[in-house]
VEXDREN-2710 file (C-alpha; in Angstrom, 1 decimal):
% VEXDREN-2710
k/r/px/py/pz
1/MET/-36.3/6.3/-21.0
2/VAL/-34.8/3.1/-19.6
3/LYS/-38.2/1.7/-18.9
4/LYS/-39.3/2.5/-22.4
5/LEU/-36.3/0.8/-24.0
6/VAL/-36.8/-2.3/-22.0
7/GLY/-40.5/-2.2/-22.8
8/TRP/-39.6/-2.1/-26.5
9/GLY/-37.8/-5.3/-26.2
10/GLY/-34.3/-4.2/-25.0
11/TYR/-32.5/-6.7/-22.9
12/PRO/-31.6/-5.0/-19.6
13/ASP/-28.7/-7.2/-18.8
14/ALA/-27.0/-7.3/-22.2
15/PRO/-23.2/-7.0/-22.0
16/ASN/-20.9/-5.1/-24.4
17/GLU/-17.7/-6.5/-25.8
18/HIS/-16.0/-6.0/-22.4
19/GLY/-18.8/-7.8/-20.6
20/GLN/-20.0/-4.6/-19.0
21/THR/-23.8/-4.4/-18.5
22/PRO/-26.2/-1.4/-18.3
23/LEU/-26.1/-1.9/-14.6
24/SER/-22.3/-1.6/-14.6
25/TYR/-22.6/1.7/-16.5
26/ALA/-25.4/3.1/-14.2
27/ALA/-23.4/2.1/-11.1
28/GLY/-20.2/3.6/-12.5
29/TYR/-21.9/6.9/-13.3
30/GLY/-23.8/7.1/-10.0
31/GLN/-27.2/7.0/-11.6
32/GLU/-29.2/5.8/-8.5
33/GLY/-32.6/6.0/-10.2
34/VAL/-31.5/3.9/-13.2
35/VAL/-29.8/1.4/-10.8
36/GLU/-33.1/1.0/-9.0
37/ILE/-35.1/0.5/-12.3
38/LEU/-32.6/-2.1/-13.6
39/LEU/-32.6/-4.0/-10.3
40/GLY/-36.4/-4.2/-10.6
41/TRP/-36.1/-6.4/-13.7
42/ALA/-36.0/-10.2/-13.1
43/GLY/-33.4/-10.8/-15.7
44/VAL/-30.8/-8.4/-14.3
45/ASN/-27.9/-10.0/-12.3
46/PRO/-26.8/-7.4/-9.8
47/ASP/-23.5/-9.2/-9.2
48/ARG/-22.5/-10.0/-12.8
49/ARG/-18.7/-9.9/-13.5
50/ASP/-17.3/-8.4/-16.7
51/ASN/-14.2/-9.4/-18.5
52/PHE/-12.1/-7.6/-16.0
53/GLY/-13.7/-9.5/-13.1
54/ARG/-15.5/-6.3/-12.0
55/THR/-19.1/-6.2/-10.8
56/PRO/-21.5/-3.2/-10.7
57/LEU/-20.6/-2.7/-7.0
58/SER/-16.9/-2.6/-8.0
59/TYR/-17.5/0.3/-10.3
60/ALA/-19.7/2.1/-7.8
61/VAL/-16.9/1.8/-5.2
62/GLY/-14.2/2.8/-7.6
63/TYR/-15.9/6.0/-8.7
64/GLY/-17.1/6.8/-5.2
65/HIS/-20.8/6.7/-5.6
66/GLU/-21.9/6.1/-2.0
67/GLY/-25.7/5.9/-2.7
68/VAL/-25.3/3.2/-5.4
69/VAL/-23.0/1.2/-3.1
70/THR/-25.6/1.2/-0.4
71/ILE/-28.3/0.1/-2.8
72/LEU/-26.3/-2.7/-4.2
73/LEU/-25.1/-3.9/-0.8
74/GLY/-28.7/-4.3/0.1
75/ARG/-29.1/-7.0/-2.4
76/ALA/-28.5/-10.5/-1.1
77/GLU/-27.0/-11.7/-4.4
78/VAL/-24.2/-9.0/-4.2
79/ARG/-20.9/-10.3/-2.8
80/PRO/-18.6/-7.5/-1.6
81/ASP/-15.8/-10.1/-1.0
82/ARG/-15.3/-10.8/-4.7
83/ILE/-11.7/-10.5/-6.0
84/ASP/-11.3/-9.1/-9.5
85/ASN/-8.7/-10.1/-12.1
86/GLU/-6.1/-7.7/-10.7
87/GLY/-6.4/-9.3/-7.2
88/PRO/-7.4/-6.7/-4.6
89/THR/-10.8/-6.8/-2.9
90/LEU/-13.2/-3.9/-3.0
91/LEU/-12.3/-2.8/0.5
92/SER/-8.6/-3.0/-0.5
93/HIS/-9.3/-0.8/-3.5
94/ALA/-11.1/1.8/-1.4
95/ALA/-8.5/1.6/1.4
96/GLY/-5.5/1.8/-1.0
97/ASN/-7.0/4.9/-2.6
98/GLY/-7.8/6.7/0.7
99/LYS/-11.6/6.8/0.2
100/GLU/-12.5/7.1/3.8
101/MET/-16.2/7.4/3.4
102/MET/-16.3/4.4/1.1
103/VAL/-14.3/2.4/3.6
104/LYS/-16.7/3.5/6.4
105/ILE/-19.7/2.3/4.3
106/LEU/-18.1/-1.0/3.5
107/LEU/-17.1/-1.7/7.1
108/GLY/-20.7/-1.1/8.1
109/TRP/-21.9/-4.3/6.4
110/GLU/-21.5/-7.6/8.1
111/LYS/-20.7/-9.4/4.9
112/VAL/-17.6/-7.3/4.4
113/ASP/-14.5/-8.9/6.0
114/PRO/-12.2/-6.1/7.1
115/ASP/-9.2/-8.4/7.1
116/GLN/-9.8/-10.3/3.8
117/ALA/-6.6/-10.9/1.9
118/ASP/-6.3/-10.7/-1.9
119/ASN/-4.6/-13.2/-4.2
120/LYS/-1.3/-11.8/-3.1
121/GLY/-2.1/-12.2/0.6
122/ARG/-2.4/-8.4/1.1
123/THR/-5.1/-7.0/3.3
124/PRO/-6.9/-3.6/3.2
125/LEU/-4.6/-2.4/6.0
126/SER/-1.6/-3.4/4.0
127/HIS/-2.7/-1.3/1.1
128/ALA/-3.7/1.7/3.2
129/ALA/-0.4/1.6/5.2
130/HIS/1.6/1.5/2.0
131/SER/-0.2/4.5/0.6
132/GLY/-0.1/6.4/3.9
133/TRP/-3.8/7.0/4.5
134/GLU/-3.8/7.5/8.2
135/GLY/-7.5/8.0/8.5
136/VAL/-8.2/4.7/6.8
137/VAL/-5.5/2.9/8.8
138/LYS/-7.2/4.2/12.0
139/MET/-10.6/2.9/11.0
140/LEU/-9.2/-0.5/10.1
141/LEU/-7.2/-0.8/13.3
142/GLU/-10.4/-0.2/15.2
143/GLN/-11.9/-3.3/13.7
144/GLY/-11.4/-6.2/16.1
145/GLU/-11.0/-8.7/13.3
146/VAL/-8.1/-6.9/11.8
147/ASN/-4.6/-8.4/12.4
148/PRO/-2.2/-5.5/12.2
149/ASP/0.8/-7.8/11.7
150/LYS/-0.7/-10.2/9.1
151/LEU/1.9/-11.4/6.5
152/ASP/1.2/-11.5/2.8
153/ASN/2.6/-14.0/0.3
154/ASN/6.0/-12.3/0.4
155/GLY/6.2/-12.5/4.1
156/ARG/5.6/-8.7/4.5
157/ALA/3.3/-7.1/7.1
158/PRO/1.6/-3.7/6.8
159/PHE/4.4/-2.2/8.9
160/SER/7.0/-3.2/6.3
161/TYR/5.1/-1.4/3.5
162/ALA/4.6/1.7/5.6
163/ALA/8.4/1.8/6.4
164/GLU/9.3/1.3/2.8
165/SER/7.2/4.2/1.6
166/GLY/8.3/6.6/4.4
167/ARG/4.8/6.9/6.0
168/SER/6.0/8.1/9.4
169/GLY/2.5/8.7/10.7
170/VAL/1.4/5.2/9.9
171/VAL/4.6/3.8/11.3
172/LYS/4.0/5.6/14.6
173/MET/0.4/4.3/14.7
174/LEU/1.4/0.7/14.1
175/LEU/4.3/0.8/16.6
176/GLU/1.7/1.6/19.3
177/ARG/0.2/-1.8/18.7
178/GLY/1.9/-4.5/20.7
179/GLU/1.3/-7.2/18.1
180/VAL/3.4/-5.5/15.5
181/ASN/7.0/-6.7/15.1
182/PRO/9.1/-3.8/13.9
183/ASP/12.1/-6.0/13.0
184/LYS/10.2/-8.8/11.2
185/PRO/12.2/-9.9/8.1
186/ASP/10.2/-10.8/4.9
187/ASN/10.8/-13.8/2.6
188/ARG/13.9/-12.0/1.3
189/GLY/15.2/-11.4/4.8
190/ARG/14.6/-7.7/4.5
191/THR/13.5/-5.9/7.6
192/PRO/11.5/-2.6/7.8
193/ILE/14.7/-0.6/8.6
194/SER/16.3/-2.1/5.5
195/TYR/13.5/-0.7/3.3
196/ALA/13.3/2.7/5.1
197/SER/17.1/3.1/4.8
198/ARG/16.8/3.3/1.1
199/GLY/15.0/6.6/1.4
200/GLY/12.8/8.1/-1.4
201/GLU/12.3/11.3/-3.3
202/SER/14.2/14.4/-2.0
203/TYR/11.0/16.0/-0.7
204/GLU/10.2/12.9/1.3
205/THR/13.6/12.7/3.1
206/ALA/12.3/14.2/6.3
207/GLU/9.6/11.5/6.6
208/TYR/12.0/8.7/5.9
209/ARG/14.4/10.2/8.5
210/LYS/11.6/10.1/11.1
211/VAL/10.9/6.4/10.2
212/VAL/14.6/5.5/10.6
213/GLU/14.8/7.4/13.9
214/MET/11.7/5.6/15.3
215/LEU/13.1/2.2/14.3
216/LEU/16.5/2.9/15.7
217/GLY/14.8/3.8/18.9
218/ARG/13.3/0.4/19.4
219/GLU/15.4/-2.2/21.3
220/GLU/14.1/-5.1/19.2
221/VAL/15.4/-3.6/16.0
222/ILE/18.8/-4.9/14.9
223/PRO/20.3/-2.1/12.8
224/ASP/23.0/-4.3/11.2
225/LYS/20.8/-7.4/10.3
226/PRO/21.7/-8.7/6.8
227/ASP/19.1/-9.9/4.4
228/ASN/19.2/-13.0/2.3
229/ASP/21.7/-11.3/-0.1
230/GLY/23.9/-10.4/2.8
231/ARG/23.0/-6.7/2.6
232/THR/22.5/-4.5/5.6
233/PRO/20.5/-1.3/6.1
234/LEU/23.7/0.7/5.9
235/SER/24.6/-0.8/2.5
236/TYR/21.2/0.3/1.1
237/ALA/21.5/3.8/2.6
238/VAL/25.0/4.2/1.1
239/GLU/24.0/2.9/-2.3
240/GLN/20.9/5.2/-2.5
241/GLY/22.7/8.2/-1.1
242/PHE/20.4/8.6/1.9
243/GLU/23.0/10.6/3.9
244/GLU/20.9/11.1/7.0
245/ALA/20.3/7.4/7.3
246/VAL/24.0/6.7/6.8
247/GLY/24.8/9.1/9.6
248/MET/22.3/7.7/12.0
249/LEU/23.3/4.1/11.3
250/ARG/27.0/4.7/11.8
251/MET/26.3/6.3/15.1
252/ARG/25.4/2.9/16.3
253/ARG/28.4/0.9/17.6
254/GLU/27.0/-2.4/16.4
255/VAL/26.9/-1.3/12.8
256/ASN/29.9/-2.6/10.8
257/PRO/30.6/-0.6/7.6
258/ASP/32.9/-3.4/6.4
259/ILE/30.5/-6.3/6.3
260/PRO/30.6/-7.8/2.7
261/TYR/27.4/-8.8/1.1
262/ASN/27.1/-11.6/-1.5
263/LEU/29.1/-11.0/-4.6
264/ALA/29.2/-7.3/-4.0
265/PRO/31.4/-4.7/-2.3
266/THR/31.0/-3.6/1.3
267/PRO/29.4/-0.2/2.2
268/LEU/32.9/1.1/3.0
269/MET/34.2/-0.2/-0.4
270/LEU/31.3/1.5/-2.2
271/THR/32.3/4.9/-0.8
272/SER/35.9/4.3/-1.7
273/SER/35.3/3.1/-5.2
274/GLY/32.7/5.6/-6.3
275/GLY/29.9/3.0/-6.3
276/ALA/27.9/4.9/-3.8
277/HIS/25.6/7.9/-4.6
278/GLU/27.7/11.0/-5.1
279/GLY/26.3/12.6/-2.0
280/VAL/27.9/10.0/0.2
281/VAL/31.6/10.7/-0.2
282/ALA/32.7/9.1/3.1
283/LEU/31.1/7.1/5.8
284/PRO/30.8/9.1/9.1
285/GLN/32.6/7.5/12.0
286/PRO/30.9/5.9/15.1
287/PRO/30.6/7.8/18.4
288/GLU/34.0/6.7/19.7
289/ALA/35.7/8.2/16.6
290/VAL/33.7/11.4/16.1
291/ALA/31.1/13.2/18.1
292/GLU/28.6/13.9/15.4
293/ALA/28.0/13.0/11.7
294/LYS/27.8/15.9/9.3
295/PRO/26.0/14.8/6.2
296/ASN/26.1/17.1/3.1
297/ALA/22.7/18.8/3.0
298/GLU/23.2/20.1/-0.5
299/GLN/22.8/16.6/-2.1
300/SER/19.5/14.9/-2.6
301/PRO/18.8/11.2/-2.7
302/PRO/18.1/9.8/-6.2
303/PRO/14.5/9.5/-7.2
304/ARG/12.7/6.2/-6.5
305/ARG/9.5/4.9/-8.1
306/ARG/6.5/5.4/-5.9
307/GLN/4.0/2.6/-5.4
308/ARG/1.1/2.7/-7.7
309/PHE/-2.4/3.3/-6.7
310/PHE/-5.3/1.1/-7.8
311/SER/-7.0/1.9/-11.1
312/PHE/-10.3/0.8/-12.5
313/PRO/-11.1/-0.3/-16.1
314/CYS/-12.9/2.5/-17.9
315/LEU/-16.5/2.7/-18.8
316/CYS/-16.4/4.1/-22.4
317/SER/-14.6/7.4/-22.2
318/ARG/-15.3/7.8/-18.5
319/LYS/-12.3/9.0/-16.4
320/GLN/-12.0/8.1/-12.8
321/SER/-12.2/11.2/-10.5
END
């Protein structure tokens, strides 16, 4: 049918109002035969960008059509390193969404840079670490070109994002790499333990606790380091009601509950004035004052917004699987 339409005078590379071409649709729907036919016409640009900055390869990757991806990558004109209007690279999209097979295919092509940063300076490893895709993280770390401690435009490394989202498995993997600095502050002065101490959803508490425990077990981690606002990990834990983190931090002698941060009360004042989460009614004492902290297990930390996953602009009424 495609051959007939083109033979009747149809233009095989005609875009719609969104700039999407027939090849974009065929790639997005995984129609390998149609893709082959369209690529056989001299007027078809296999790497044409639409109004969203997406190419046919981008849609094939986004919808997980491995066969189409392989076909398109075989064309010299197709650039897998293109960055769309949203910023992330194709490999970052696949890595951030945990598409292991797609990541494996992309890594198999020499023209795919496994450590390419997007317009925010974030790499595929950064996105995979943030979302907690351990299989993808493992594949990326096996690539010699990948810098596991590469900083983005905000001064944040993949480890920082893994700690923030409570990805204990990824945190453990990255800690095994000697190049990773577990106490590296970002542009706001926030360290991984500052992010982890804020906790997350109640069902994630155990994972965040593991992250905080791992970080406190590292000699290079300073548990009382203030950020640019003068806030310490303890102040975030108290404010967010992460009782287990509060208990673990106060068991460290170097943690001072009475350090004021800029234009705001100290952690101790928060608990006294009711500014802390209701689950943290009092700061546990350090080892010299009490043998063990006893957090109230009945309370749950307040919900926090989870990081978003990447999405792709739709093709008509097509929904991403």
